[in-house]
VOPAGU-2260 file (C-alpha; in pm, 1 decimal, decimal comma):
REM VOPAGU-2260
SITE   aa  ch    i         X         Y         Z
SITE  MET   A    0   11633,2    8162,5   12695,2
SITE  ASN   A    1   11806,8    8425,4   12904,7
SITE  HIS   A    2   11967,1    8698,8   12697,4
SITE  THR   A    3   12103,5    9052,2   12709,4
SITE  VAL   A    4   12067,4    9323,4   12447,0
SITE  GLU   A    5   12306,3    9601,8   12353,7
SITE  GLU   A    6   12255,1    9868,8   12089,6
SITE  VAL   A    7   12570,9    9964,2   11901,5
SITE  LYS   A    8   12632,9   10261,2   11672,8
SITE  LEU   A    9   12914,6   10205,9   11427,2
SITE  LYS   A   10   13162,6   10460,1   11297,3
SITE  ASN   A   11   13023,4   10417,8   10946,8
SITE  GLY   A   12   12675,4   10527,9   11060,1
SITE  ALA   A   13   12508,1   10186,4   11080,5
SITE  ARG   A   14   12316,6   10091,3   11393,9
SITE  GLY   A   15   12209,9    9760,0   11535,8
SITE  LEU   A   16   12144,2    9526,6   11824,2
SITE  LEU   A   17   12379,3    9260,8   11957,0
SITE  ILE   A   18   12186,1    8998,1   12151,8
SITE  ASN   A   19   12397,4    8770,6   12367,7
SITE  ILE   A   20   12238,3    8431,0   12437,4
SITE  PRO   A   21   12476,4    8224,4   12654,9
SITE  GLY   A   22   12510,8    7865,9   12541,8
SITE  ALA   A   23   12346,2    7921,1   12202,9
SITE  THR   A   24   12466,1    7686,8   11931,2
SITE  VAL   A   25   12320,7    7897,7   11650,7
SITE  MET   A   26   12390,6    8250,4   11527,4
SITE  SER   A   27   12108,8    8448,8   11369,8
SITE  MET   A   28   12170,4    8769,6   11175,7
SITE  GLN   A   29   11942,2    9010,7   10993,5
SITE  PHE   A   30   12025,4    9323,6   10794,1
SITE  HIS   A   31   11754,4    9576,4   10716,5
SITE  PHE   A   32   11744,7    9860,7   10463,8
SITE  ARG   A   33   11465,1   10101,1   10382,5
SITE  ALA   A   34   11473,4    9982,2   10024,7
SITE  GLY   A   35   11134,5    9824,4    9950,4
SITE  ASN   A   36   10892,9    9882,9    9666,1
SITE  ARG   A   37   10795,1   10230,8    9783,8
SITE  TYR   A   38   11154,8   10347,2    9727,6
SITE  ALA   A   39   11160,3   10269,0    9355,6
SITE  LYS   A   40   11253,2   10588,7    9171,0
SITE  SER   A   41   10926,5   10566,1    8975,5
SITE  LYS   A   42   10608,9   10356,4    8975,1
SITE  ASP   A   43   10696,9   10239,1    8623,1
SITE  ILE   A   44   10969,7   10018,0    8772,5
SITE  GLU   A   45   10799,0    9938,0    9104,1
SITE  GLN   A   46   10933,5    9580,7    9106,2
SITE  VAL   A   47   11297,8    9693,7    9087,5
SITE  ALA   A   48   11340,9    9634,9    9461,8
SITE  HIS   A   49   11188,6    9287,6    9447,8
SITE  ILE   A   50   11402,9    9187,3    9149,3
SITE  MET   A   51   11716,5    9324,3    9316,6
SITE  GLU   A   52   11637,6    9121,3    9627,2
SITE  HIS   A   53   11614,8    8808,0    9412,1
SITE  MET   A   54   11956,1    8892,1    9269,0
SITE  ALA   A   55   12111,3    8953,1    9610,4
SITE  PHE   A   56   12262,3    8607,5    9636,2
SITE  GLY   A   57   12384,0    8594,2    9280,1
SITE  ALA   A   58   12723,2    8682,1    9135,4
SITE  ASN   A   59   12946,0    8896,2    9355,4
SITE  ALA   A   60   13308,9    8995,4    9395,5
SITE  ARG   A   61   13417,2    8638,8    9485,5
SITE  PHE   A   62   13163,2    8411,7    9316,7
SITE  ARG   A   63   13072,3    8411,1    8949,8
SITE  SER   A   64   12720,5    8272,3    8987,9
SITE  GLU   A   65   12432,6    8217,3    9227,0
SITE  SER   A   66   12493,9    7843,6    9233,7
SITE  ALA   A   67   12858,5    7886,8    9333,0
SITE  PHE   A   68   12767,5    8129,9    9609,6
SITE  GLU   A   69   12485,6    7905,4    9731,1
SITE  ALA   A   70   12713,7    7602,0    9748,1
SITE  GLU   A   71   12965,7    7789,6    9960,7
SITE  PHE   A   72   12704,9    7949,5   10186,6
SITE  THR   A   73   12518,6    7629,2   10271,7
SITE  LYS   A   74   12802,8    7375,7   10283,6
SITE  ASN   A   75   12779,2    7346,1   10663,2
SITE  GLY   A   76   12401,5    7368,6   10680,7
SITE  ALA   A   77   12362,6    7746,6   10702,0
SITE  TYR   A   78   12036,6    7904,6   10586,8
SITE  HIS   A   79   11985,5    8239,9   10416,0
SITE  ASN   A   80   11703,6    8432,9   10258,8
SITE  ALA   A   81   11587,6    8784,8   10176,4
SITE  TYR   A   82   11249,9    8951,1   10147,6
SITE  THR   A   83   11103,0    9276,2   10022,3
SITE  SER   A   84   10799,0    9463,8   10150,9
SITE  ASP   A   85   10654,7    9807,5   10078,0
SITE  PHE   A   86   10931,1    9977,0   10277,1
SITE  ALA   A   87   11190,0    9716,0   10374,5
SITE  MET   A   88   11448,0    9487,3   10223,9
SITE  VAL   A   89   11586,6    9238,6   10474,6
SITE  TYR   A   90   11869,3    8988,2   10441,6
SITE  GLU   A   91   11865,3    8706,6   10696,2
SITE  ALA   A   92   12082,5    8409,0   10782,1
SITE  ASP   A   93   12106,6    8137,8   11048,3
SITE  CYS   A   94   12418,3    7930,1   11092,6
SITE  ALA   A   95   12599,9    7701,0   11332,1
SITE  ASP   A   96   12794,3    7884,3   11600,0
SITE  PHE   A   97   13130,6    7757,2   11477,2
SITE  GLU   A   98   13102,8    7935,2   11140,0
SITE  TRP   A   99   12942,7    8266,2   11233,6
SITE  ASP   A  100   13234,8    8475,8   11108,3
SITE  ARG   A  101   13244,9    8301,4   10769,9
SITE  ILE   A  102   12869,0    8352,2   10722,9
SITE  LEU   A  103   12889,8    8716,3   10828,5
SITE  GLU   A  104   13158,8    8771,8   10566,1
SITE  LEU   A  105   12939,8    8606,3   10300,0
SITE  GLN   A  106   12650,7    8830,7   10402,8
SITE  ARG   A  107   12881,7    9128,8   10358,1
SITE  LEU   A  108   12968,8    9009,3   10008,3
SITE  SER   A  109   12606,8    8978,2    9898,0
SITE  ILE   A  110   12509,0    9315,2   10044,7
SITE  CYS   A  111   12812,5    9522,5    9954,2
SITE  GLU   A  112   12973,0    9366,5    9647,0
SITE  PRO   A  113   12707,1    9221,9    9416,2
SITE  ARG   A  114   12797,4    9191,7    9049,0
SITE  PHE   A  115   12462,0    9240,5    8884,7
SITE  ASN   A  116   12457,2    9101,4    8531,7
SITE  GLU   A  117   12208,8    9072,2    8245,6
SITE  LYS   A  118   12183,2    8692,4    8257,9
SITE  GLU   A  119   12075,9    8688,0    8621,5
SITE  LEU   A  120   11851,3    8991,7    8570,3
SITE  GLU   A  121   11651,5    8814,4    8300,5
SITE  ALA   A  122   11631,9    8496,6    8507,0
SITE  GLU   A  123   11506,8    8679,2    8815,3
SITE  LYS   A  124   11258,6    8881,8    8614,0
SITE  GLY   A  125   11110,3    8546,9    8516,2
SITE  ASN   A  126   11113,8    8421,1    8874,9
SITE  VAL   A  127   10949,1    8736,0    9011,0
SITE  ARG   A  128   10691,3    8719,9    8732,8
SITE  SER   A  129   10616,8    8359,4    8827,1
SITE  GLU   A  130   10594,3    8449,6    9196,2
SITE  LEU   A  131   10349,4    8736,8    9147,3
SITE  THR   A  132   10141,6    8538,2    8898,1
SITE  GLY   A  133   10111,1    8267,3    9159,5
SITE  TYR   A  134    9984,1    8523,7    9409,6
SITE  LEU   A  135    9698,4    8606,5    9172,4
SITE  ASN   A  136    9559,8    8260,0    9250,4
SITE  ASP   A  137    9562,5    8334,0    9624,0
SITE  HIS   A  138    9254,3    8533,8    9716,7
SITE  HIS   A  139    9398,2    8651,2   10048,6
SITE  ARG   A  140    9709,1    8778,7    9871,0
SITE  ILE   A  141    9522,4    8980,3    9610,4
SITE  LEU   A  142    9281,6    9122,3    9869,5
SITE  TRP   A  143    9521,1    9317,4   10089,5
SITE  PRO   A  144    9698,3    9542,1    9835,8
SITE  LYS   A  145    9351,8    9644,2    9717,6
SITE  VAL   A  146    9253,1    9724,5   10076,7
SITE  GLN   A  147    9567,0    9937,4   10109,3
SITE  GLN   A  148    9481,4   10128,4    9791,8
SITE  LEU   A  149    9123,0   10187,0    9901,4
SITE  LEU   A  150    9239,0   10335,7   10230,3
SITE  GLY   A  151    9479,3   10569,9   10051,0
SITE  GLU   A  152    9816,4   10394,5   10053,5
SITE  ASP   A  153   10029,1   10461,6    9745,3
SITE  VAL   A  154   10091,3   10099,0    9649,8
SITE  LEU   A  155   10034,4    9878,6    9346,2
SITE  THR   A  156    9837,9    9556,5    9331,5
SITE  TYR   A  157   10016,9    9241,2    9222,1
SITE  ARG   A  158    9868,3    9266,1    8874,7
SITE  GLN   A  159    9986,3    9626,6    8843,9
SITE  GLY   A  160   10328,9    9529,1    8978,1
SITE  LEU   A  161   10356,3    9255,7    8716,4
SITE  ALA   A  162   10322,3    9516,1    8442,9
SITE  THR   A  163   10637,2    9695,6    8566,3
SITE  ILE   A  164   10875,2    9398,8    8550,9
SITE  ASN   A  165   10967,5    9436,6    8184,5
SITE  ASN   A  166   11057,7    9801,8    8241,2
SITE  VAL   A  167   11336,0    9724,9    8489,7
SITE  THR   A  168   11687,7    9753,5    8348,3
SITE  LEU   A  169   12027,7    9665,7    8486,7
SITE  SER   A  170   12099,7   10033,3    8542,2
SITE  ASP   A  171   11777,7   10057,3    8747,0
SITE  ILE   A  172   11895,8    9769,1    8965,1
SITE  ARG   A  173   12233,5    9931,4    9022,0
SITE  GLU   A  174   12079,4   10271,9    9091,0
SITE  HIS   A  175   11840,5   10125,7    9348,6
SITE  HIS   A  176   12123,1    9943,3    9524,3
SITE  ARG   A  177   12348,7   10247,8    9525,3
SITE  ARG   A  178   12079,4   10478,0    9664,5
SITE  THR   A  179   11933,8   10249,6    9929,5
SITE  HIS   A  180   12224,3   10030,9   10042,6
SITE  THR   A  181   12414,5   10276,9   10256,7
SITE  THR   A  182   12547,8   10240,1   10608,5
SITE  ARG   A  183   12320,7   10506,3   10758,6
SITE  ASN   A  184   12024,0   10332,5   10600,7
SITE  MET   A  185   12125,9    9998,1   10750,9
SITE  ARG   A  186   12001,5    9838,8   11071,4
SITE  PHE   A  187   12104,8    9495,4   11195,1
SITE  VAL   A  188   12022,4    9243,6   11465,7
SITE  ILE   A  189   12273,1    8969,7   11545,3
SITE  ALA   A  190   12185,4    8709,2   11808,5
SITE  GLY   A  191   12377,5    8416,3   11948,9
SITE  LYS   A  192   12667,5    8341,0   12180,4
SITE  LEU   A  193   12840,6    8679,0   12152,2
SITE  ARG   A  194   13050,0    8698,3   12467,6
SITE  GLY   A  195   13411,0    8771,2   12371,5
SITE  ARG   A  196   13312,6    8829,6   12008,0
SITE  LYS   A  197   13173,3    9182,5   12016,3
SITE  SER   A  198   13489,2    9353,1   11890,8
SITE  ASP   A  199   13529,3    9100,9   11606,4
SITE  ILE   A  200   13167,2    9144,6   11500,5
SITE  ILE   A  201   13196,0    9523,9   11504,3
SITE  ARG   A  202   13520,6    9506,8   11307,3
SITE  GLN   A  203   13351,2    9301,4   11035,7
SITE  LEU   A  204   13045,8    9527,1   11029,0
SITE  GLU   A  205   13256,5    9839,7   10996,8
SITE  ALA   A  206   13422,2    9678,2   10695,9
SITE  PHE   A  207   13097,0    9694,5   10498,8
SITE  GLU   A  208   13209,5    9887,5   10191,9
SITE  ILE   A  209   12898,4   10076,1   10092,5
SITE  PRO   A  210   12843,0   10455,1   10088,0
SITE  GLU   A  211   12752,4   10630,7   10411,9
SITE  GLY   A  212   12439,4   10787,5   10258,5
SITE  GLU   A  213   12143,7   10871,5   10480,9
SITE  ARG   A  214   11853,0   10706,6   10657,6
SITE  LEU   A  215   11570,2   10730,7   10406,0
SITE  GLU   A  216   11243,2   10885,7   10517,5
SITE  VAL   A  217   10927,6   10674,7   10523,1
SITE  PRO   A  218   10659,9   10812,4   10287,9
SITE  ARG   A  219   10338,3   10916,6   10463,0
SITE  ASP   A  220    9992,3   10857,8   10318,3
SITE  GLU   A  221    9668,8   11028,2   10419,1
SITE  LEU   A  222    9431,9   10744,4   10500,2
SITE  HIS   A  223    9054,3   10771,4   10479,5
SITE  LYS   A  224    8728,2   10581,0   10481,3
SITE  ALA   A  225    8633,9   10398,6   10160,4
SITE  ASN   A  226    8326,0   10239,7   10009,1
SITE  PRO   A  227    8296,1    9859,6   10003,8
SITE  SER   A  228    8488,4    9709,3    9714,4
SITE  LEU   A  229    8457,7    9375,1    9538,3
SITE  ILE   A  230    8734,6    9201,8    9345,3
SITE  ARG   A  231    8553,3    8972,0    9106,5
SITE  ARG   A  232    8699,3    8628,8    9039,7
SITE  LYS   A  233    8490,5    8380,5    8845,0
SITE  ASP   A  234    8670,5    8090,5    9011,6
SITE  ALA   A  235    8601,2    8213,4    9366,0
SITE  SER   A  236    8370,6    7959,5    9526,7
SITE  ASN   A  237    8312,1    8165,6    9842,2
SITE  LEU   A  238    8370,3    8512,2    9988,9
SITE  THR   A  239    8720,8    8605,3   10107,5
SITE  PHE   A  240    8680,5    8925,5   10306,8
SITE  GLY   A  241    8888,4    9179,2   10492,8
SITE  TRP   A  242    8753,1    9452,5   10719,7
SITE  THR   A  243    9024,9    9700,4   10810,6
SITE  MET   A  244    9010,3    9996,6   11046,3
SITE  THR   A  245    9293,0   10247,3   11079,8
SITE  LEU   A  246    9383,6   10500,2   11346,0
SITE  PRO   A  247    9587,9   10814,0   11264,9
SITE  ARG   A  248    9843,4   10756,3   11539,1
SITE  VAL   A  249   10081,6   10485,0   11657,6
SITE  LEU   A  250    9948,5   10271,7   11942,9
SITE  ASP   A  251   10191,7   10211,8   12226,9
SITE  ASP   A  252   10276,2    9863,2   12355,3
SITE  GLU   A  253   10021,3    9872,0   12637,2
SITE  GLU   A  254    9744,9    9966,7   12394,2
SITE  LEU   A  255    9850,6    9690,9   12156,7
SITE  ASP   A  256    9844,8    9442,8   12444,5
SITE  ALA   A  257    9489,4    9549,7   12521,4
SITE  LEU   A  258    9386,0    9508,6   12157,4
SITE  ASN   A  259    9561,9    9172,2   12133,0
SITE  ALA   A  260    9366,8    9054,0   12435,8
SITE  LEU   A  261    9044,7    9164,9   12266,4
SITE  ASN   A  262    9143,7    8984,7   11946,6
SITE  HIS   A  263    9184,5    8667,4   12151,0
SITE  ILE   A  264    8841,2    8714,2   12306,6
SITE  LEU   A  265    8684,1    8770,3   11963,9
SITE  THR   A  266    8862,4    8518,8   11741,5
SITE  GLY   A  267    9140,0    8344,3   11934,8
SITE  THR   A  268    8994,0    8004,7   12018,1
SITE  ALA   A  269    8706,4    7767,0   11950,1
SITE  THR   A  270    8522,6    7931,6   12241,6
SITE  SER   A  271    8577,7    8289,0   12120,3
SITE  ARG   A  272    8290,1    8527,3   12060,8
SITE  ILE   A  273    8310,0    8544,6   11681,4
SITE  TYR   A  274    8521,2    8257,2   11553,7
SITE  GLY   A  275    8393,1    8014,9   11819,6
SITE  LYS   A  276    8028,6    8097,3   11757,7
SITE  ALA   A  277    8075,4    8081,4   11380,2
SITE  ARG   A  278    8233,7    7736,2   11406,9
SITE  SER   A  279    7971,6    7603,9   11645,6
SITE  LYS   A  280    7694,6    7713,6   11407,4
SITE  GLY   A  281    7871,6    7584,9   11094,5
SITE  LEU   A  282    7893,9    7934,6   10944,6
SITE  ALA   A  283    8264,8    7968,0   10868,2
SITE  TYR   A  284    8574,4    7754,3   10898,8
SITE  PHE   A  285    8796,3    8046,4   11003,3
SITE  VAL   A  286    8768,4    8409,1   11108,2
SITE  GLY   A  287    9072,1    8592,7   11244,5
SITE  SER   A  288    9173,4    8933,6   11372,1
SITE  TYR   A  289    9503,0    9120,3   11384,2
SITE  SER   A  290    9622,8    9453,6   11517,3
SITE  GLY   A  291    9949,6    9639,8   11475,3
SITE  ALA   A  292   10121,2    9976,4   11460,3
SITE  SER   A  293   10314,9   10109,7   11163,7
SITE  PHE   A  294   10521,3   10425,9   11115,4
SITE  TYR   A  295   10238,9   10680,0   11141,6
SITE  ASP   A  296    9918,4   10480,0   11182,1
SITE  SER   A  297    9774,3   10173,1   11351,4
SITE  ALA   A  298    9549,7    9906,9   11199,3
SITE  TRP   A  299    9290,3    9655,6   11312,7
SITE  ASP   A  300    9192,7    9380,2   11068,5
SITE  ILE   A  301    8916,9    9120,1   11075,7
SITE  SER   A  302    8930,8    8868,1   10795,0
SITE  GLY   A  303    8817,2    8524,5   10685,4
SITE  GLN   A  304    8638,7    8314,6   10429,6
SITE  VAL   A  305    8269,1    8238,0   10431,9
SITE  ASN   A  306    8017,8    8075,0   10199,7
SITE  HIS   A  307    7763,8    8305,7   10038,1
SITE  ASP   A  308    7462,7    8150,0   10210,9
SITE  THR   A  309    7611,9    8184,2   10561,0
SITE  ALA   A  310    7778,8    8524,1   10518,3
SITE  PRO   A  311    7480,2    8729,5   10649,3
SITE  ALA   A  312    7460,7    8521,7   10968,6
SITE  LEU   A  313    7836,5    8552,1   11022,2
SITE  PHE   A  314    7829,5    8930,6   10982,5
SITE  ASP   A  315    7536,6    8948,4   11221,9
SITE  ILE   A  316    7759,0    8781,9   11482,6
SITE  ILE   A  317    8050,9    9012,1   11400,4
SITE  ALA   A  318    7837,0    9324,6   11432,7
SITE  ARG   A  319    7666,4    9204,0   11750,7
SITE  GLU   A  320    7991,1    9110,9   11927,5
SITE  PHE   A  321    8165,7    9435,5   11836,6
SITE  LYS   A  322    7862,9    9627,3   11965,1
SITE  ALA   A  323    7884,8    9431,8   12290,6
SITE  VAL   A  324    8251,8    9525,4   12326,2
SITE  LEU   A  325    8181,8    9894,5   12268,1
SITE  ASP   A  326    7905,4    9873,3   12529,3
SITE  GLY   A  327    8152,3    9733,0   12782,3
SITE  LYS   A  328    8003,4    9385,1   12792,3
SITE  LEU   A  329    8326,9    9198,7   12854,6
SITE  LYS   A  330    8346,5    8938,4   13129,0
SITE  ASP   A  331    8629,8    8941,9   13382,6
SITE  GLU   A  332    8702,6    8575,0   13315,7
SITE  GLU   A  333    8735,1    8643,6   12941,7
SITE  ILE   A  334    8991,4    8915,9   13002,5
SITE  GLU   A  335    9187,2    8705,2   13251,3
SITE  SER   A  336    9186,2    8411,9   13009,4
SITE  ALA   A  337    9318,1    8633,4   12729,4
SITE  LYS   A  338    9594,0    8765,3   12955,4
SITE  SER   A  339    9689,0    8411,8   13057,7
SITE  PHE   A  340    9707,4    8313,2   12690,8
SITE  GLY   A  341    9929,4    8613,9   12618,1
SITE  LEU   A  342   10166,0    8524,8   12902,9
SITE  GLY   A  343   10191,4    8167,9   12777,5
SITE  ARG   A  344   10269,3    8275,7   12425,1
SITE  TYR   A  345   10528,3    8518,6   12562,1
SITE  GLN   A  346   10714,5    8236,1   12735,9
SITE  MET   A  347   10682,9    8004,2   12436,3
SITE  GLY   A  348   10822,1    8276,9   12211,3
SITE  ALA   A  349   11175,2    8252,6   12351,7
SITE  GLN   A  350   11265,5    7893,5   12276,1
SITE  THR   A  351   11507,5    7957,0   11990,5
SITE  VAL   A  352   11766,4    8212,8   11887,3
SITE  SER   A  353   11553,5    8317,8   11590,2
SITE  GLN   A  354   11247,1    8368,8   11808,2
SITE  ILE   A  355   11438,9    8593,1   12045,7
SITE  SER   A  356   11581,1    8791,2   11756,4
SITE  GLY   A  357   11234,1    8823,3   11606,3
SITE  PHE   A  358   11100,7    8982,5   11923,2
SITE  TYR   A  359   11325,2    9285,5   11864,0
SITE  THR   A  360   11348,4    9319,9   11486,7
SITE  ASN   A  361   11012,6    9477,7   11400,3
SITE  GLY   A  362   11028,9    9767,5   11645,3
SITE  TYR   A  363   11397,6    9826,0   11589,3
SITE  PHE   A  364   11394,4    9808,1   11211,3
SITE  ASN   A  365   11089,0   10032,7   11186,3
SITE  ASN   A  366   11155,0   10299,3   11446,3
SITE  ASP   A  367   11488,7   10225,8   11620,8
SITE  VAL   A  368   11291,9   10118,0   11929,0
SITE  VAL   A  369   11451,0    9858,5   12157,4
SITE  LYS   A  370   11164,8    9677,2   12329,3
SITE  ASP   A  371   11212,7    9568,0   12690,0
SITE  TYR   A  372   11160,1    9192,8   12691,6
SITE  ASP   A  373   11140,5    9166,7   13070,3
SITE  LYS   A  374   10857,3    9421,8   13097,4
SITE  VAL   A  375   10619,9    9233,6   12868,8
SITE  PRO   A  376   10456,0    9017,8   13141,2
SITE  ASP   A  377   10375,1    9322,5   13354,5
SITE  MET   A  378   10224,3    9505,6   13056,2
SITE  ILE   A  379   10005,5    9205,2   12974,6
SITE  ARG   A  380    9890,0    9182,3   13336,3
SITE  LYS   A  381    9792,5    9551,0   13328,4
SITE  VAL   A  382    9532,5    9497,4   13055,0
SITE  THR   A  383    9191,8    9607,4   13179,0
SITE  ARG   A  384    8837,9    9632,7   13047,8
SITE  GLU   A  385    8873,2   10010,3   13041,6
SITE  LYS   A  386    9190,7    9997,9   12828,8
SITE  ILE   A  387    9030,7    9754,0   12587,4
SITE  MET   A  388    8717,4    9964,6   12547,9
SITE  LYS   A  389    8912,7   10287,4   12509,9
SITE  VAL   A  390    9133,2   10168,3   12224,9
SITE  ALA   A  391    8846,8    9986,5   12050,6
SITE  GLN   A  392    8622,8   10293,2   12068,1
SITE  GLU   A  393    8900,0   10512,4   11928,3
SITE  PHE   A  394    8915,9   10302,0   11611,5
SITE  PHE   A  395    8544,0   10339,8   11554,9
SITE  ASP   A  396    8550,6   10712,2   11635,2
SITE  ALA   A  397    8825,7   10760,5   11373,8
SITE  ASN   A  398    8583,9   10623,9   11108,8
SITE  ARG   A  399    8863,9   10530,8   10865,8
SITE  TRP   A  400    8773,4   10184,9   10741,9
SITE  VAL   A  401    8684,0    9967,3   10448,4
SITE  LEU   A  402    8531,9    9627,8   10378,1
SITE  ALA   A  403    8664,5    9449,5   10069,5
SITE  ALA   A  404    8623,5    9099,3    9936,3
SITE  VAL   A  405    8716,0    8857,3    9660,6
SITE  SER   A  406    8409,6    8682,4    9521,5
SITE  SER   A  407    8230,4    8565,6    9211,6
SITE  GLY   A  408    7908,4    8715,0    9347,1
SITE  ASP   A  409    7745,9    9053,8    9305,0
SITE  LYS   A  410    7861,2    9371,2    9475,1
SITE  GLU   A  411    7516,1    9410,3    9627,3
SITE  GLU   A  412    7596,5    9116,8    9854,6
SITE  LEU   A  413    7901,7    9298,9    9990,7
SITE  VAL   A  414    7708,5    9624,2   10030,8
SITE  GLU   A  415    7451,8    9444,8   10245,9
SITE  LEU   A  416    7726,4    9296,5   10463,4
SITE  ASN   A  417    7891,9    9637,8   10483,9
SITE  ASP   A  418    7566,0    9790,3   10610,1
SITE  LYS   A  419    7567,3    9552,7   10907,4
SITE  ILE   A  420    7899,9    9680,6   11041,3
SITE  ALA   A  421    7853,5   10043,7   10927,5
SITE  LYS   A  422    7595,8   10083,3   11205,8
SITE  LEU   A  423    7877,9   10051,1   11460,7
SITE  TYR   A  424    8030,3   10384,2   11359,8
SITE  PRO   A  425    7917,0   10708,1   11529,3
SITE  SER   A  426    7873,3   10891,5   11197,6
SITE  THR   A  427    7592,9   10653,3   11099,9
SITE  ILE   A  428    7397,4   10690,6   11422,1
SITE  GLU   A  429    7108,4   10935,8   11402,0
């Protein structure tokens, strides 16, 4: 879909992107606040942000209950949701083009004029408790907060977060909303058929009646290498593992494109170097890799599940293929294939209004960066062997990494697997 993007800065201090998509029949809108779990006033009430998010679509200045608000919001098929992460709280909605202004007004109500009450607080405490308890049965879910802690991030695990739910009071909810929901702390992305509507949209956005406040700073952690760590679960029938490397700087888009191409070569398809070989040998059903940049650091993850008896053979493949990459043993056809895949996914990623909006939200919400959609193909085409090797080597030179797993086995098993990949790091070479 063809589209144009304009950044607007409102009189009340809020900032956002208006994305005009001619002919769109849907309007998509997202509102972001730095208001996630890391912004709780103390660790004792860490889940205050999550609980407040659950209460976001409850009673407000016009509706006495969540059910009444929900009935009004969705009567013409509109969708809404909210989510909380370590740093962010995001409200999102999609609606038919003909009712965009009504939905925007309802979003304003939920963000600016909630009427938090004890009945809904107790109900949502129960729902959040149920949600987090459910995560404890998901080995991938419980793995990653532990990885974050091991590397030095100041976060709680789901079990630790559960213990804070009972401590949250109504005054805590109101304090968190008052401190974090300010216009200067708000970013938005609205996408759809916007021609002729810009002034009306801005008028509604400038009517958001919340304090001006300030853009909250993102806490910075000092990340470091950690020893292998095992989360023991008696019911774990295999090994769920995550190997994470971090880099003490933010990769730019060209570097991320290079790393994404390498991820495709390593784990992207049934013919890839790690995942493909593991599947062909019957060693593991899935192995994946991911790379991304955050506020101060960048990360590279390799994860999967593997049976205990085939884990050593899988990690032999992982270690061997990473060594080959660091030695420059990448074929031209592999790199060209990865670039072709990236270009295809780029084109496929602009089929809907929500997909187009999603292209911009991460960079803009995190760092006020407006990515240039039209430049993406050229950046992908510029990926080279040298760029891939350079960014990969930098992760290993940084030597900030950890291997963690969820398993019913012994830690010695994980230590032996850890030793296979530890040899890739310069500090272990004699």
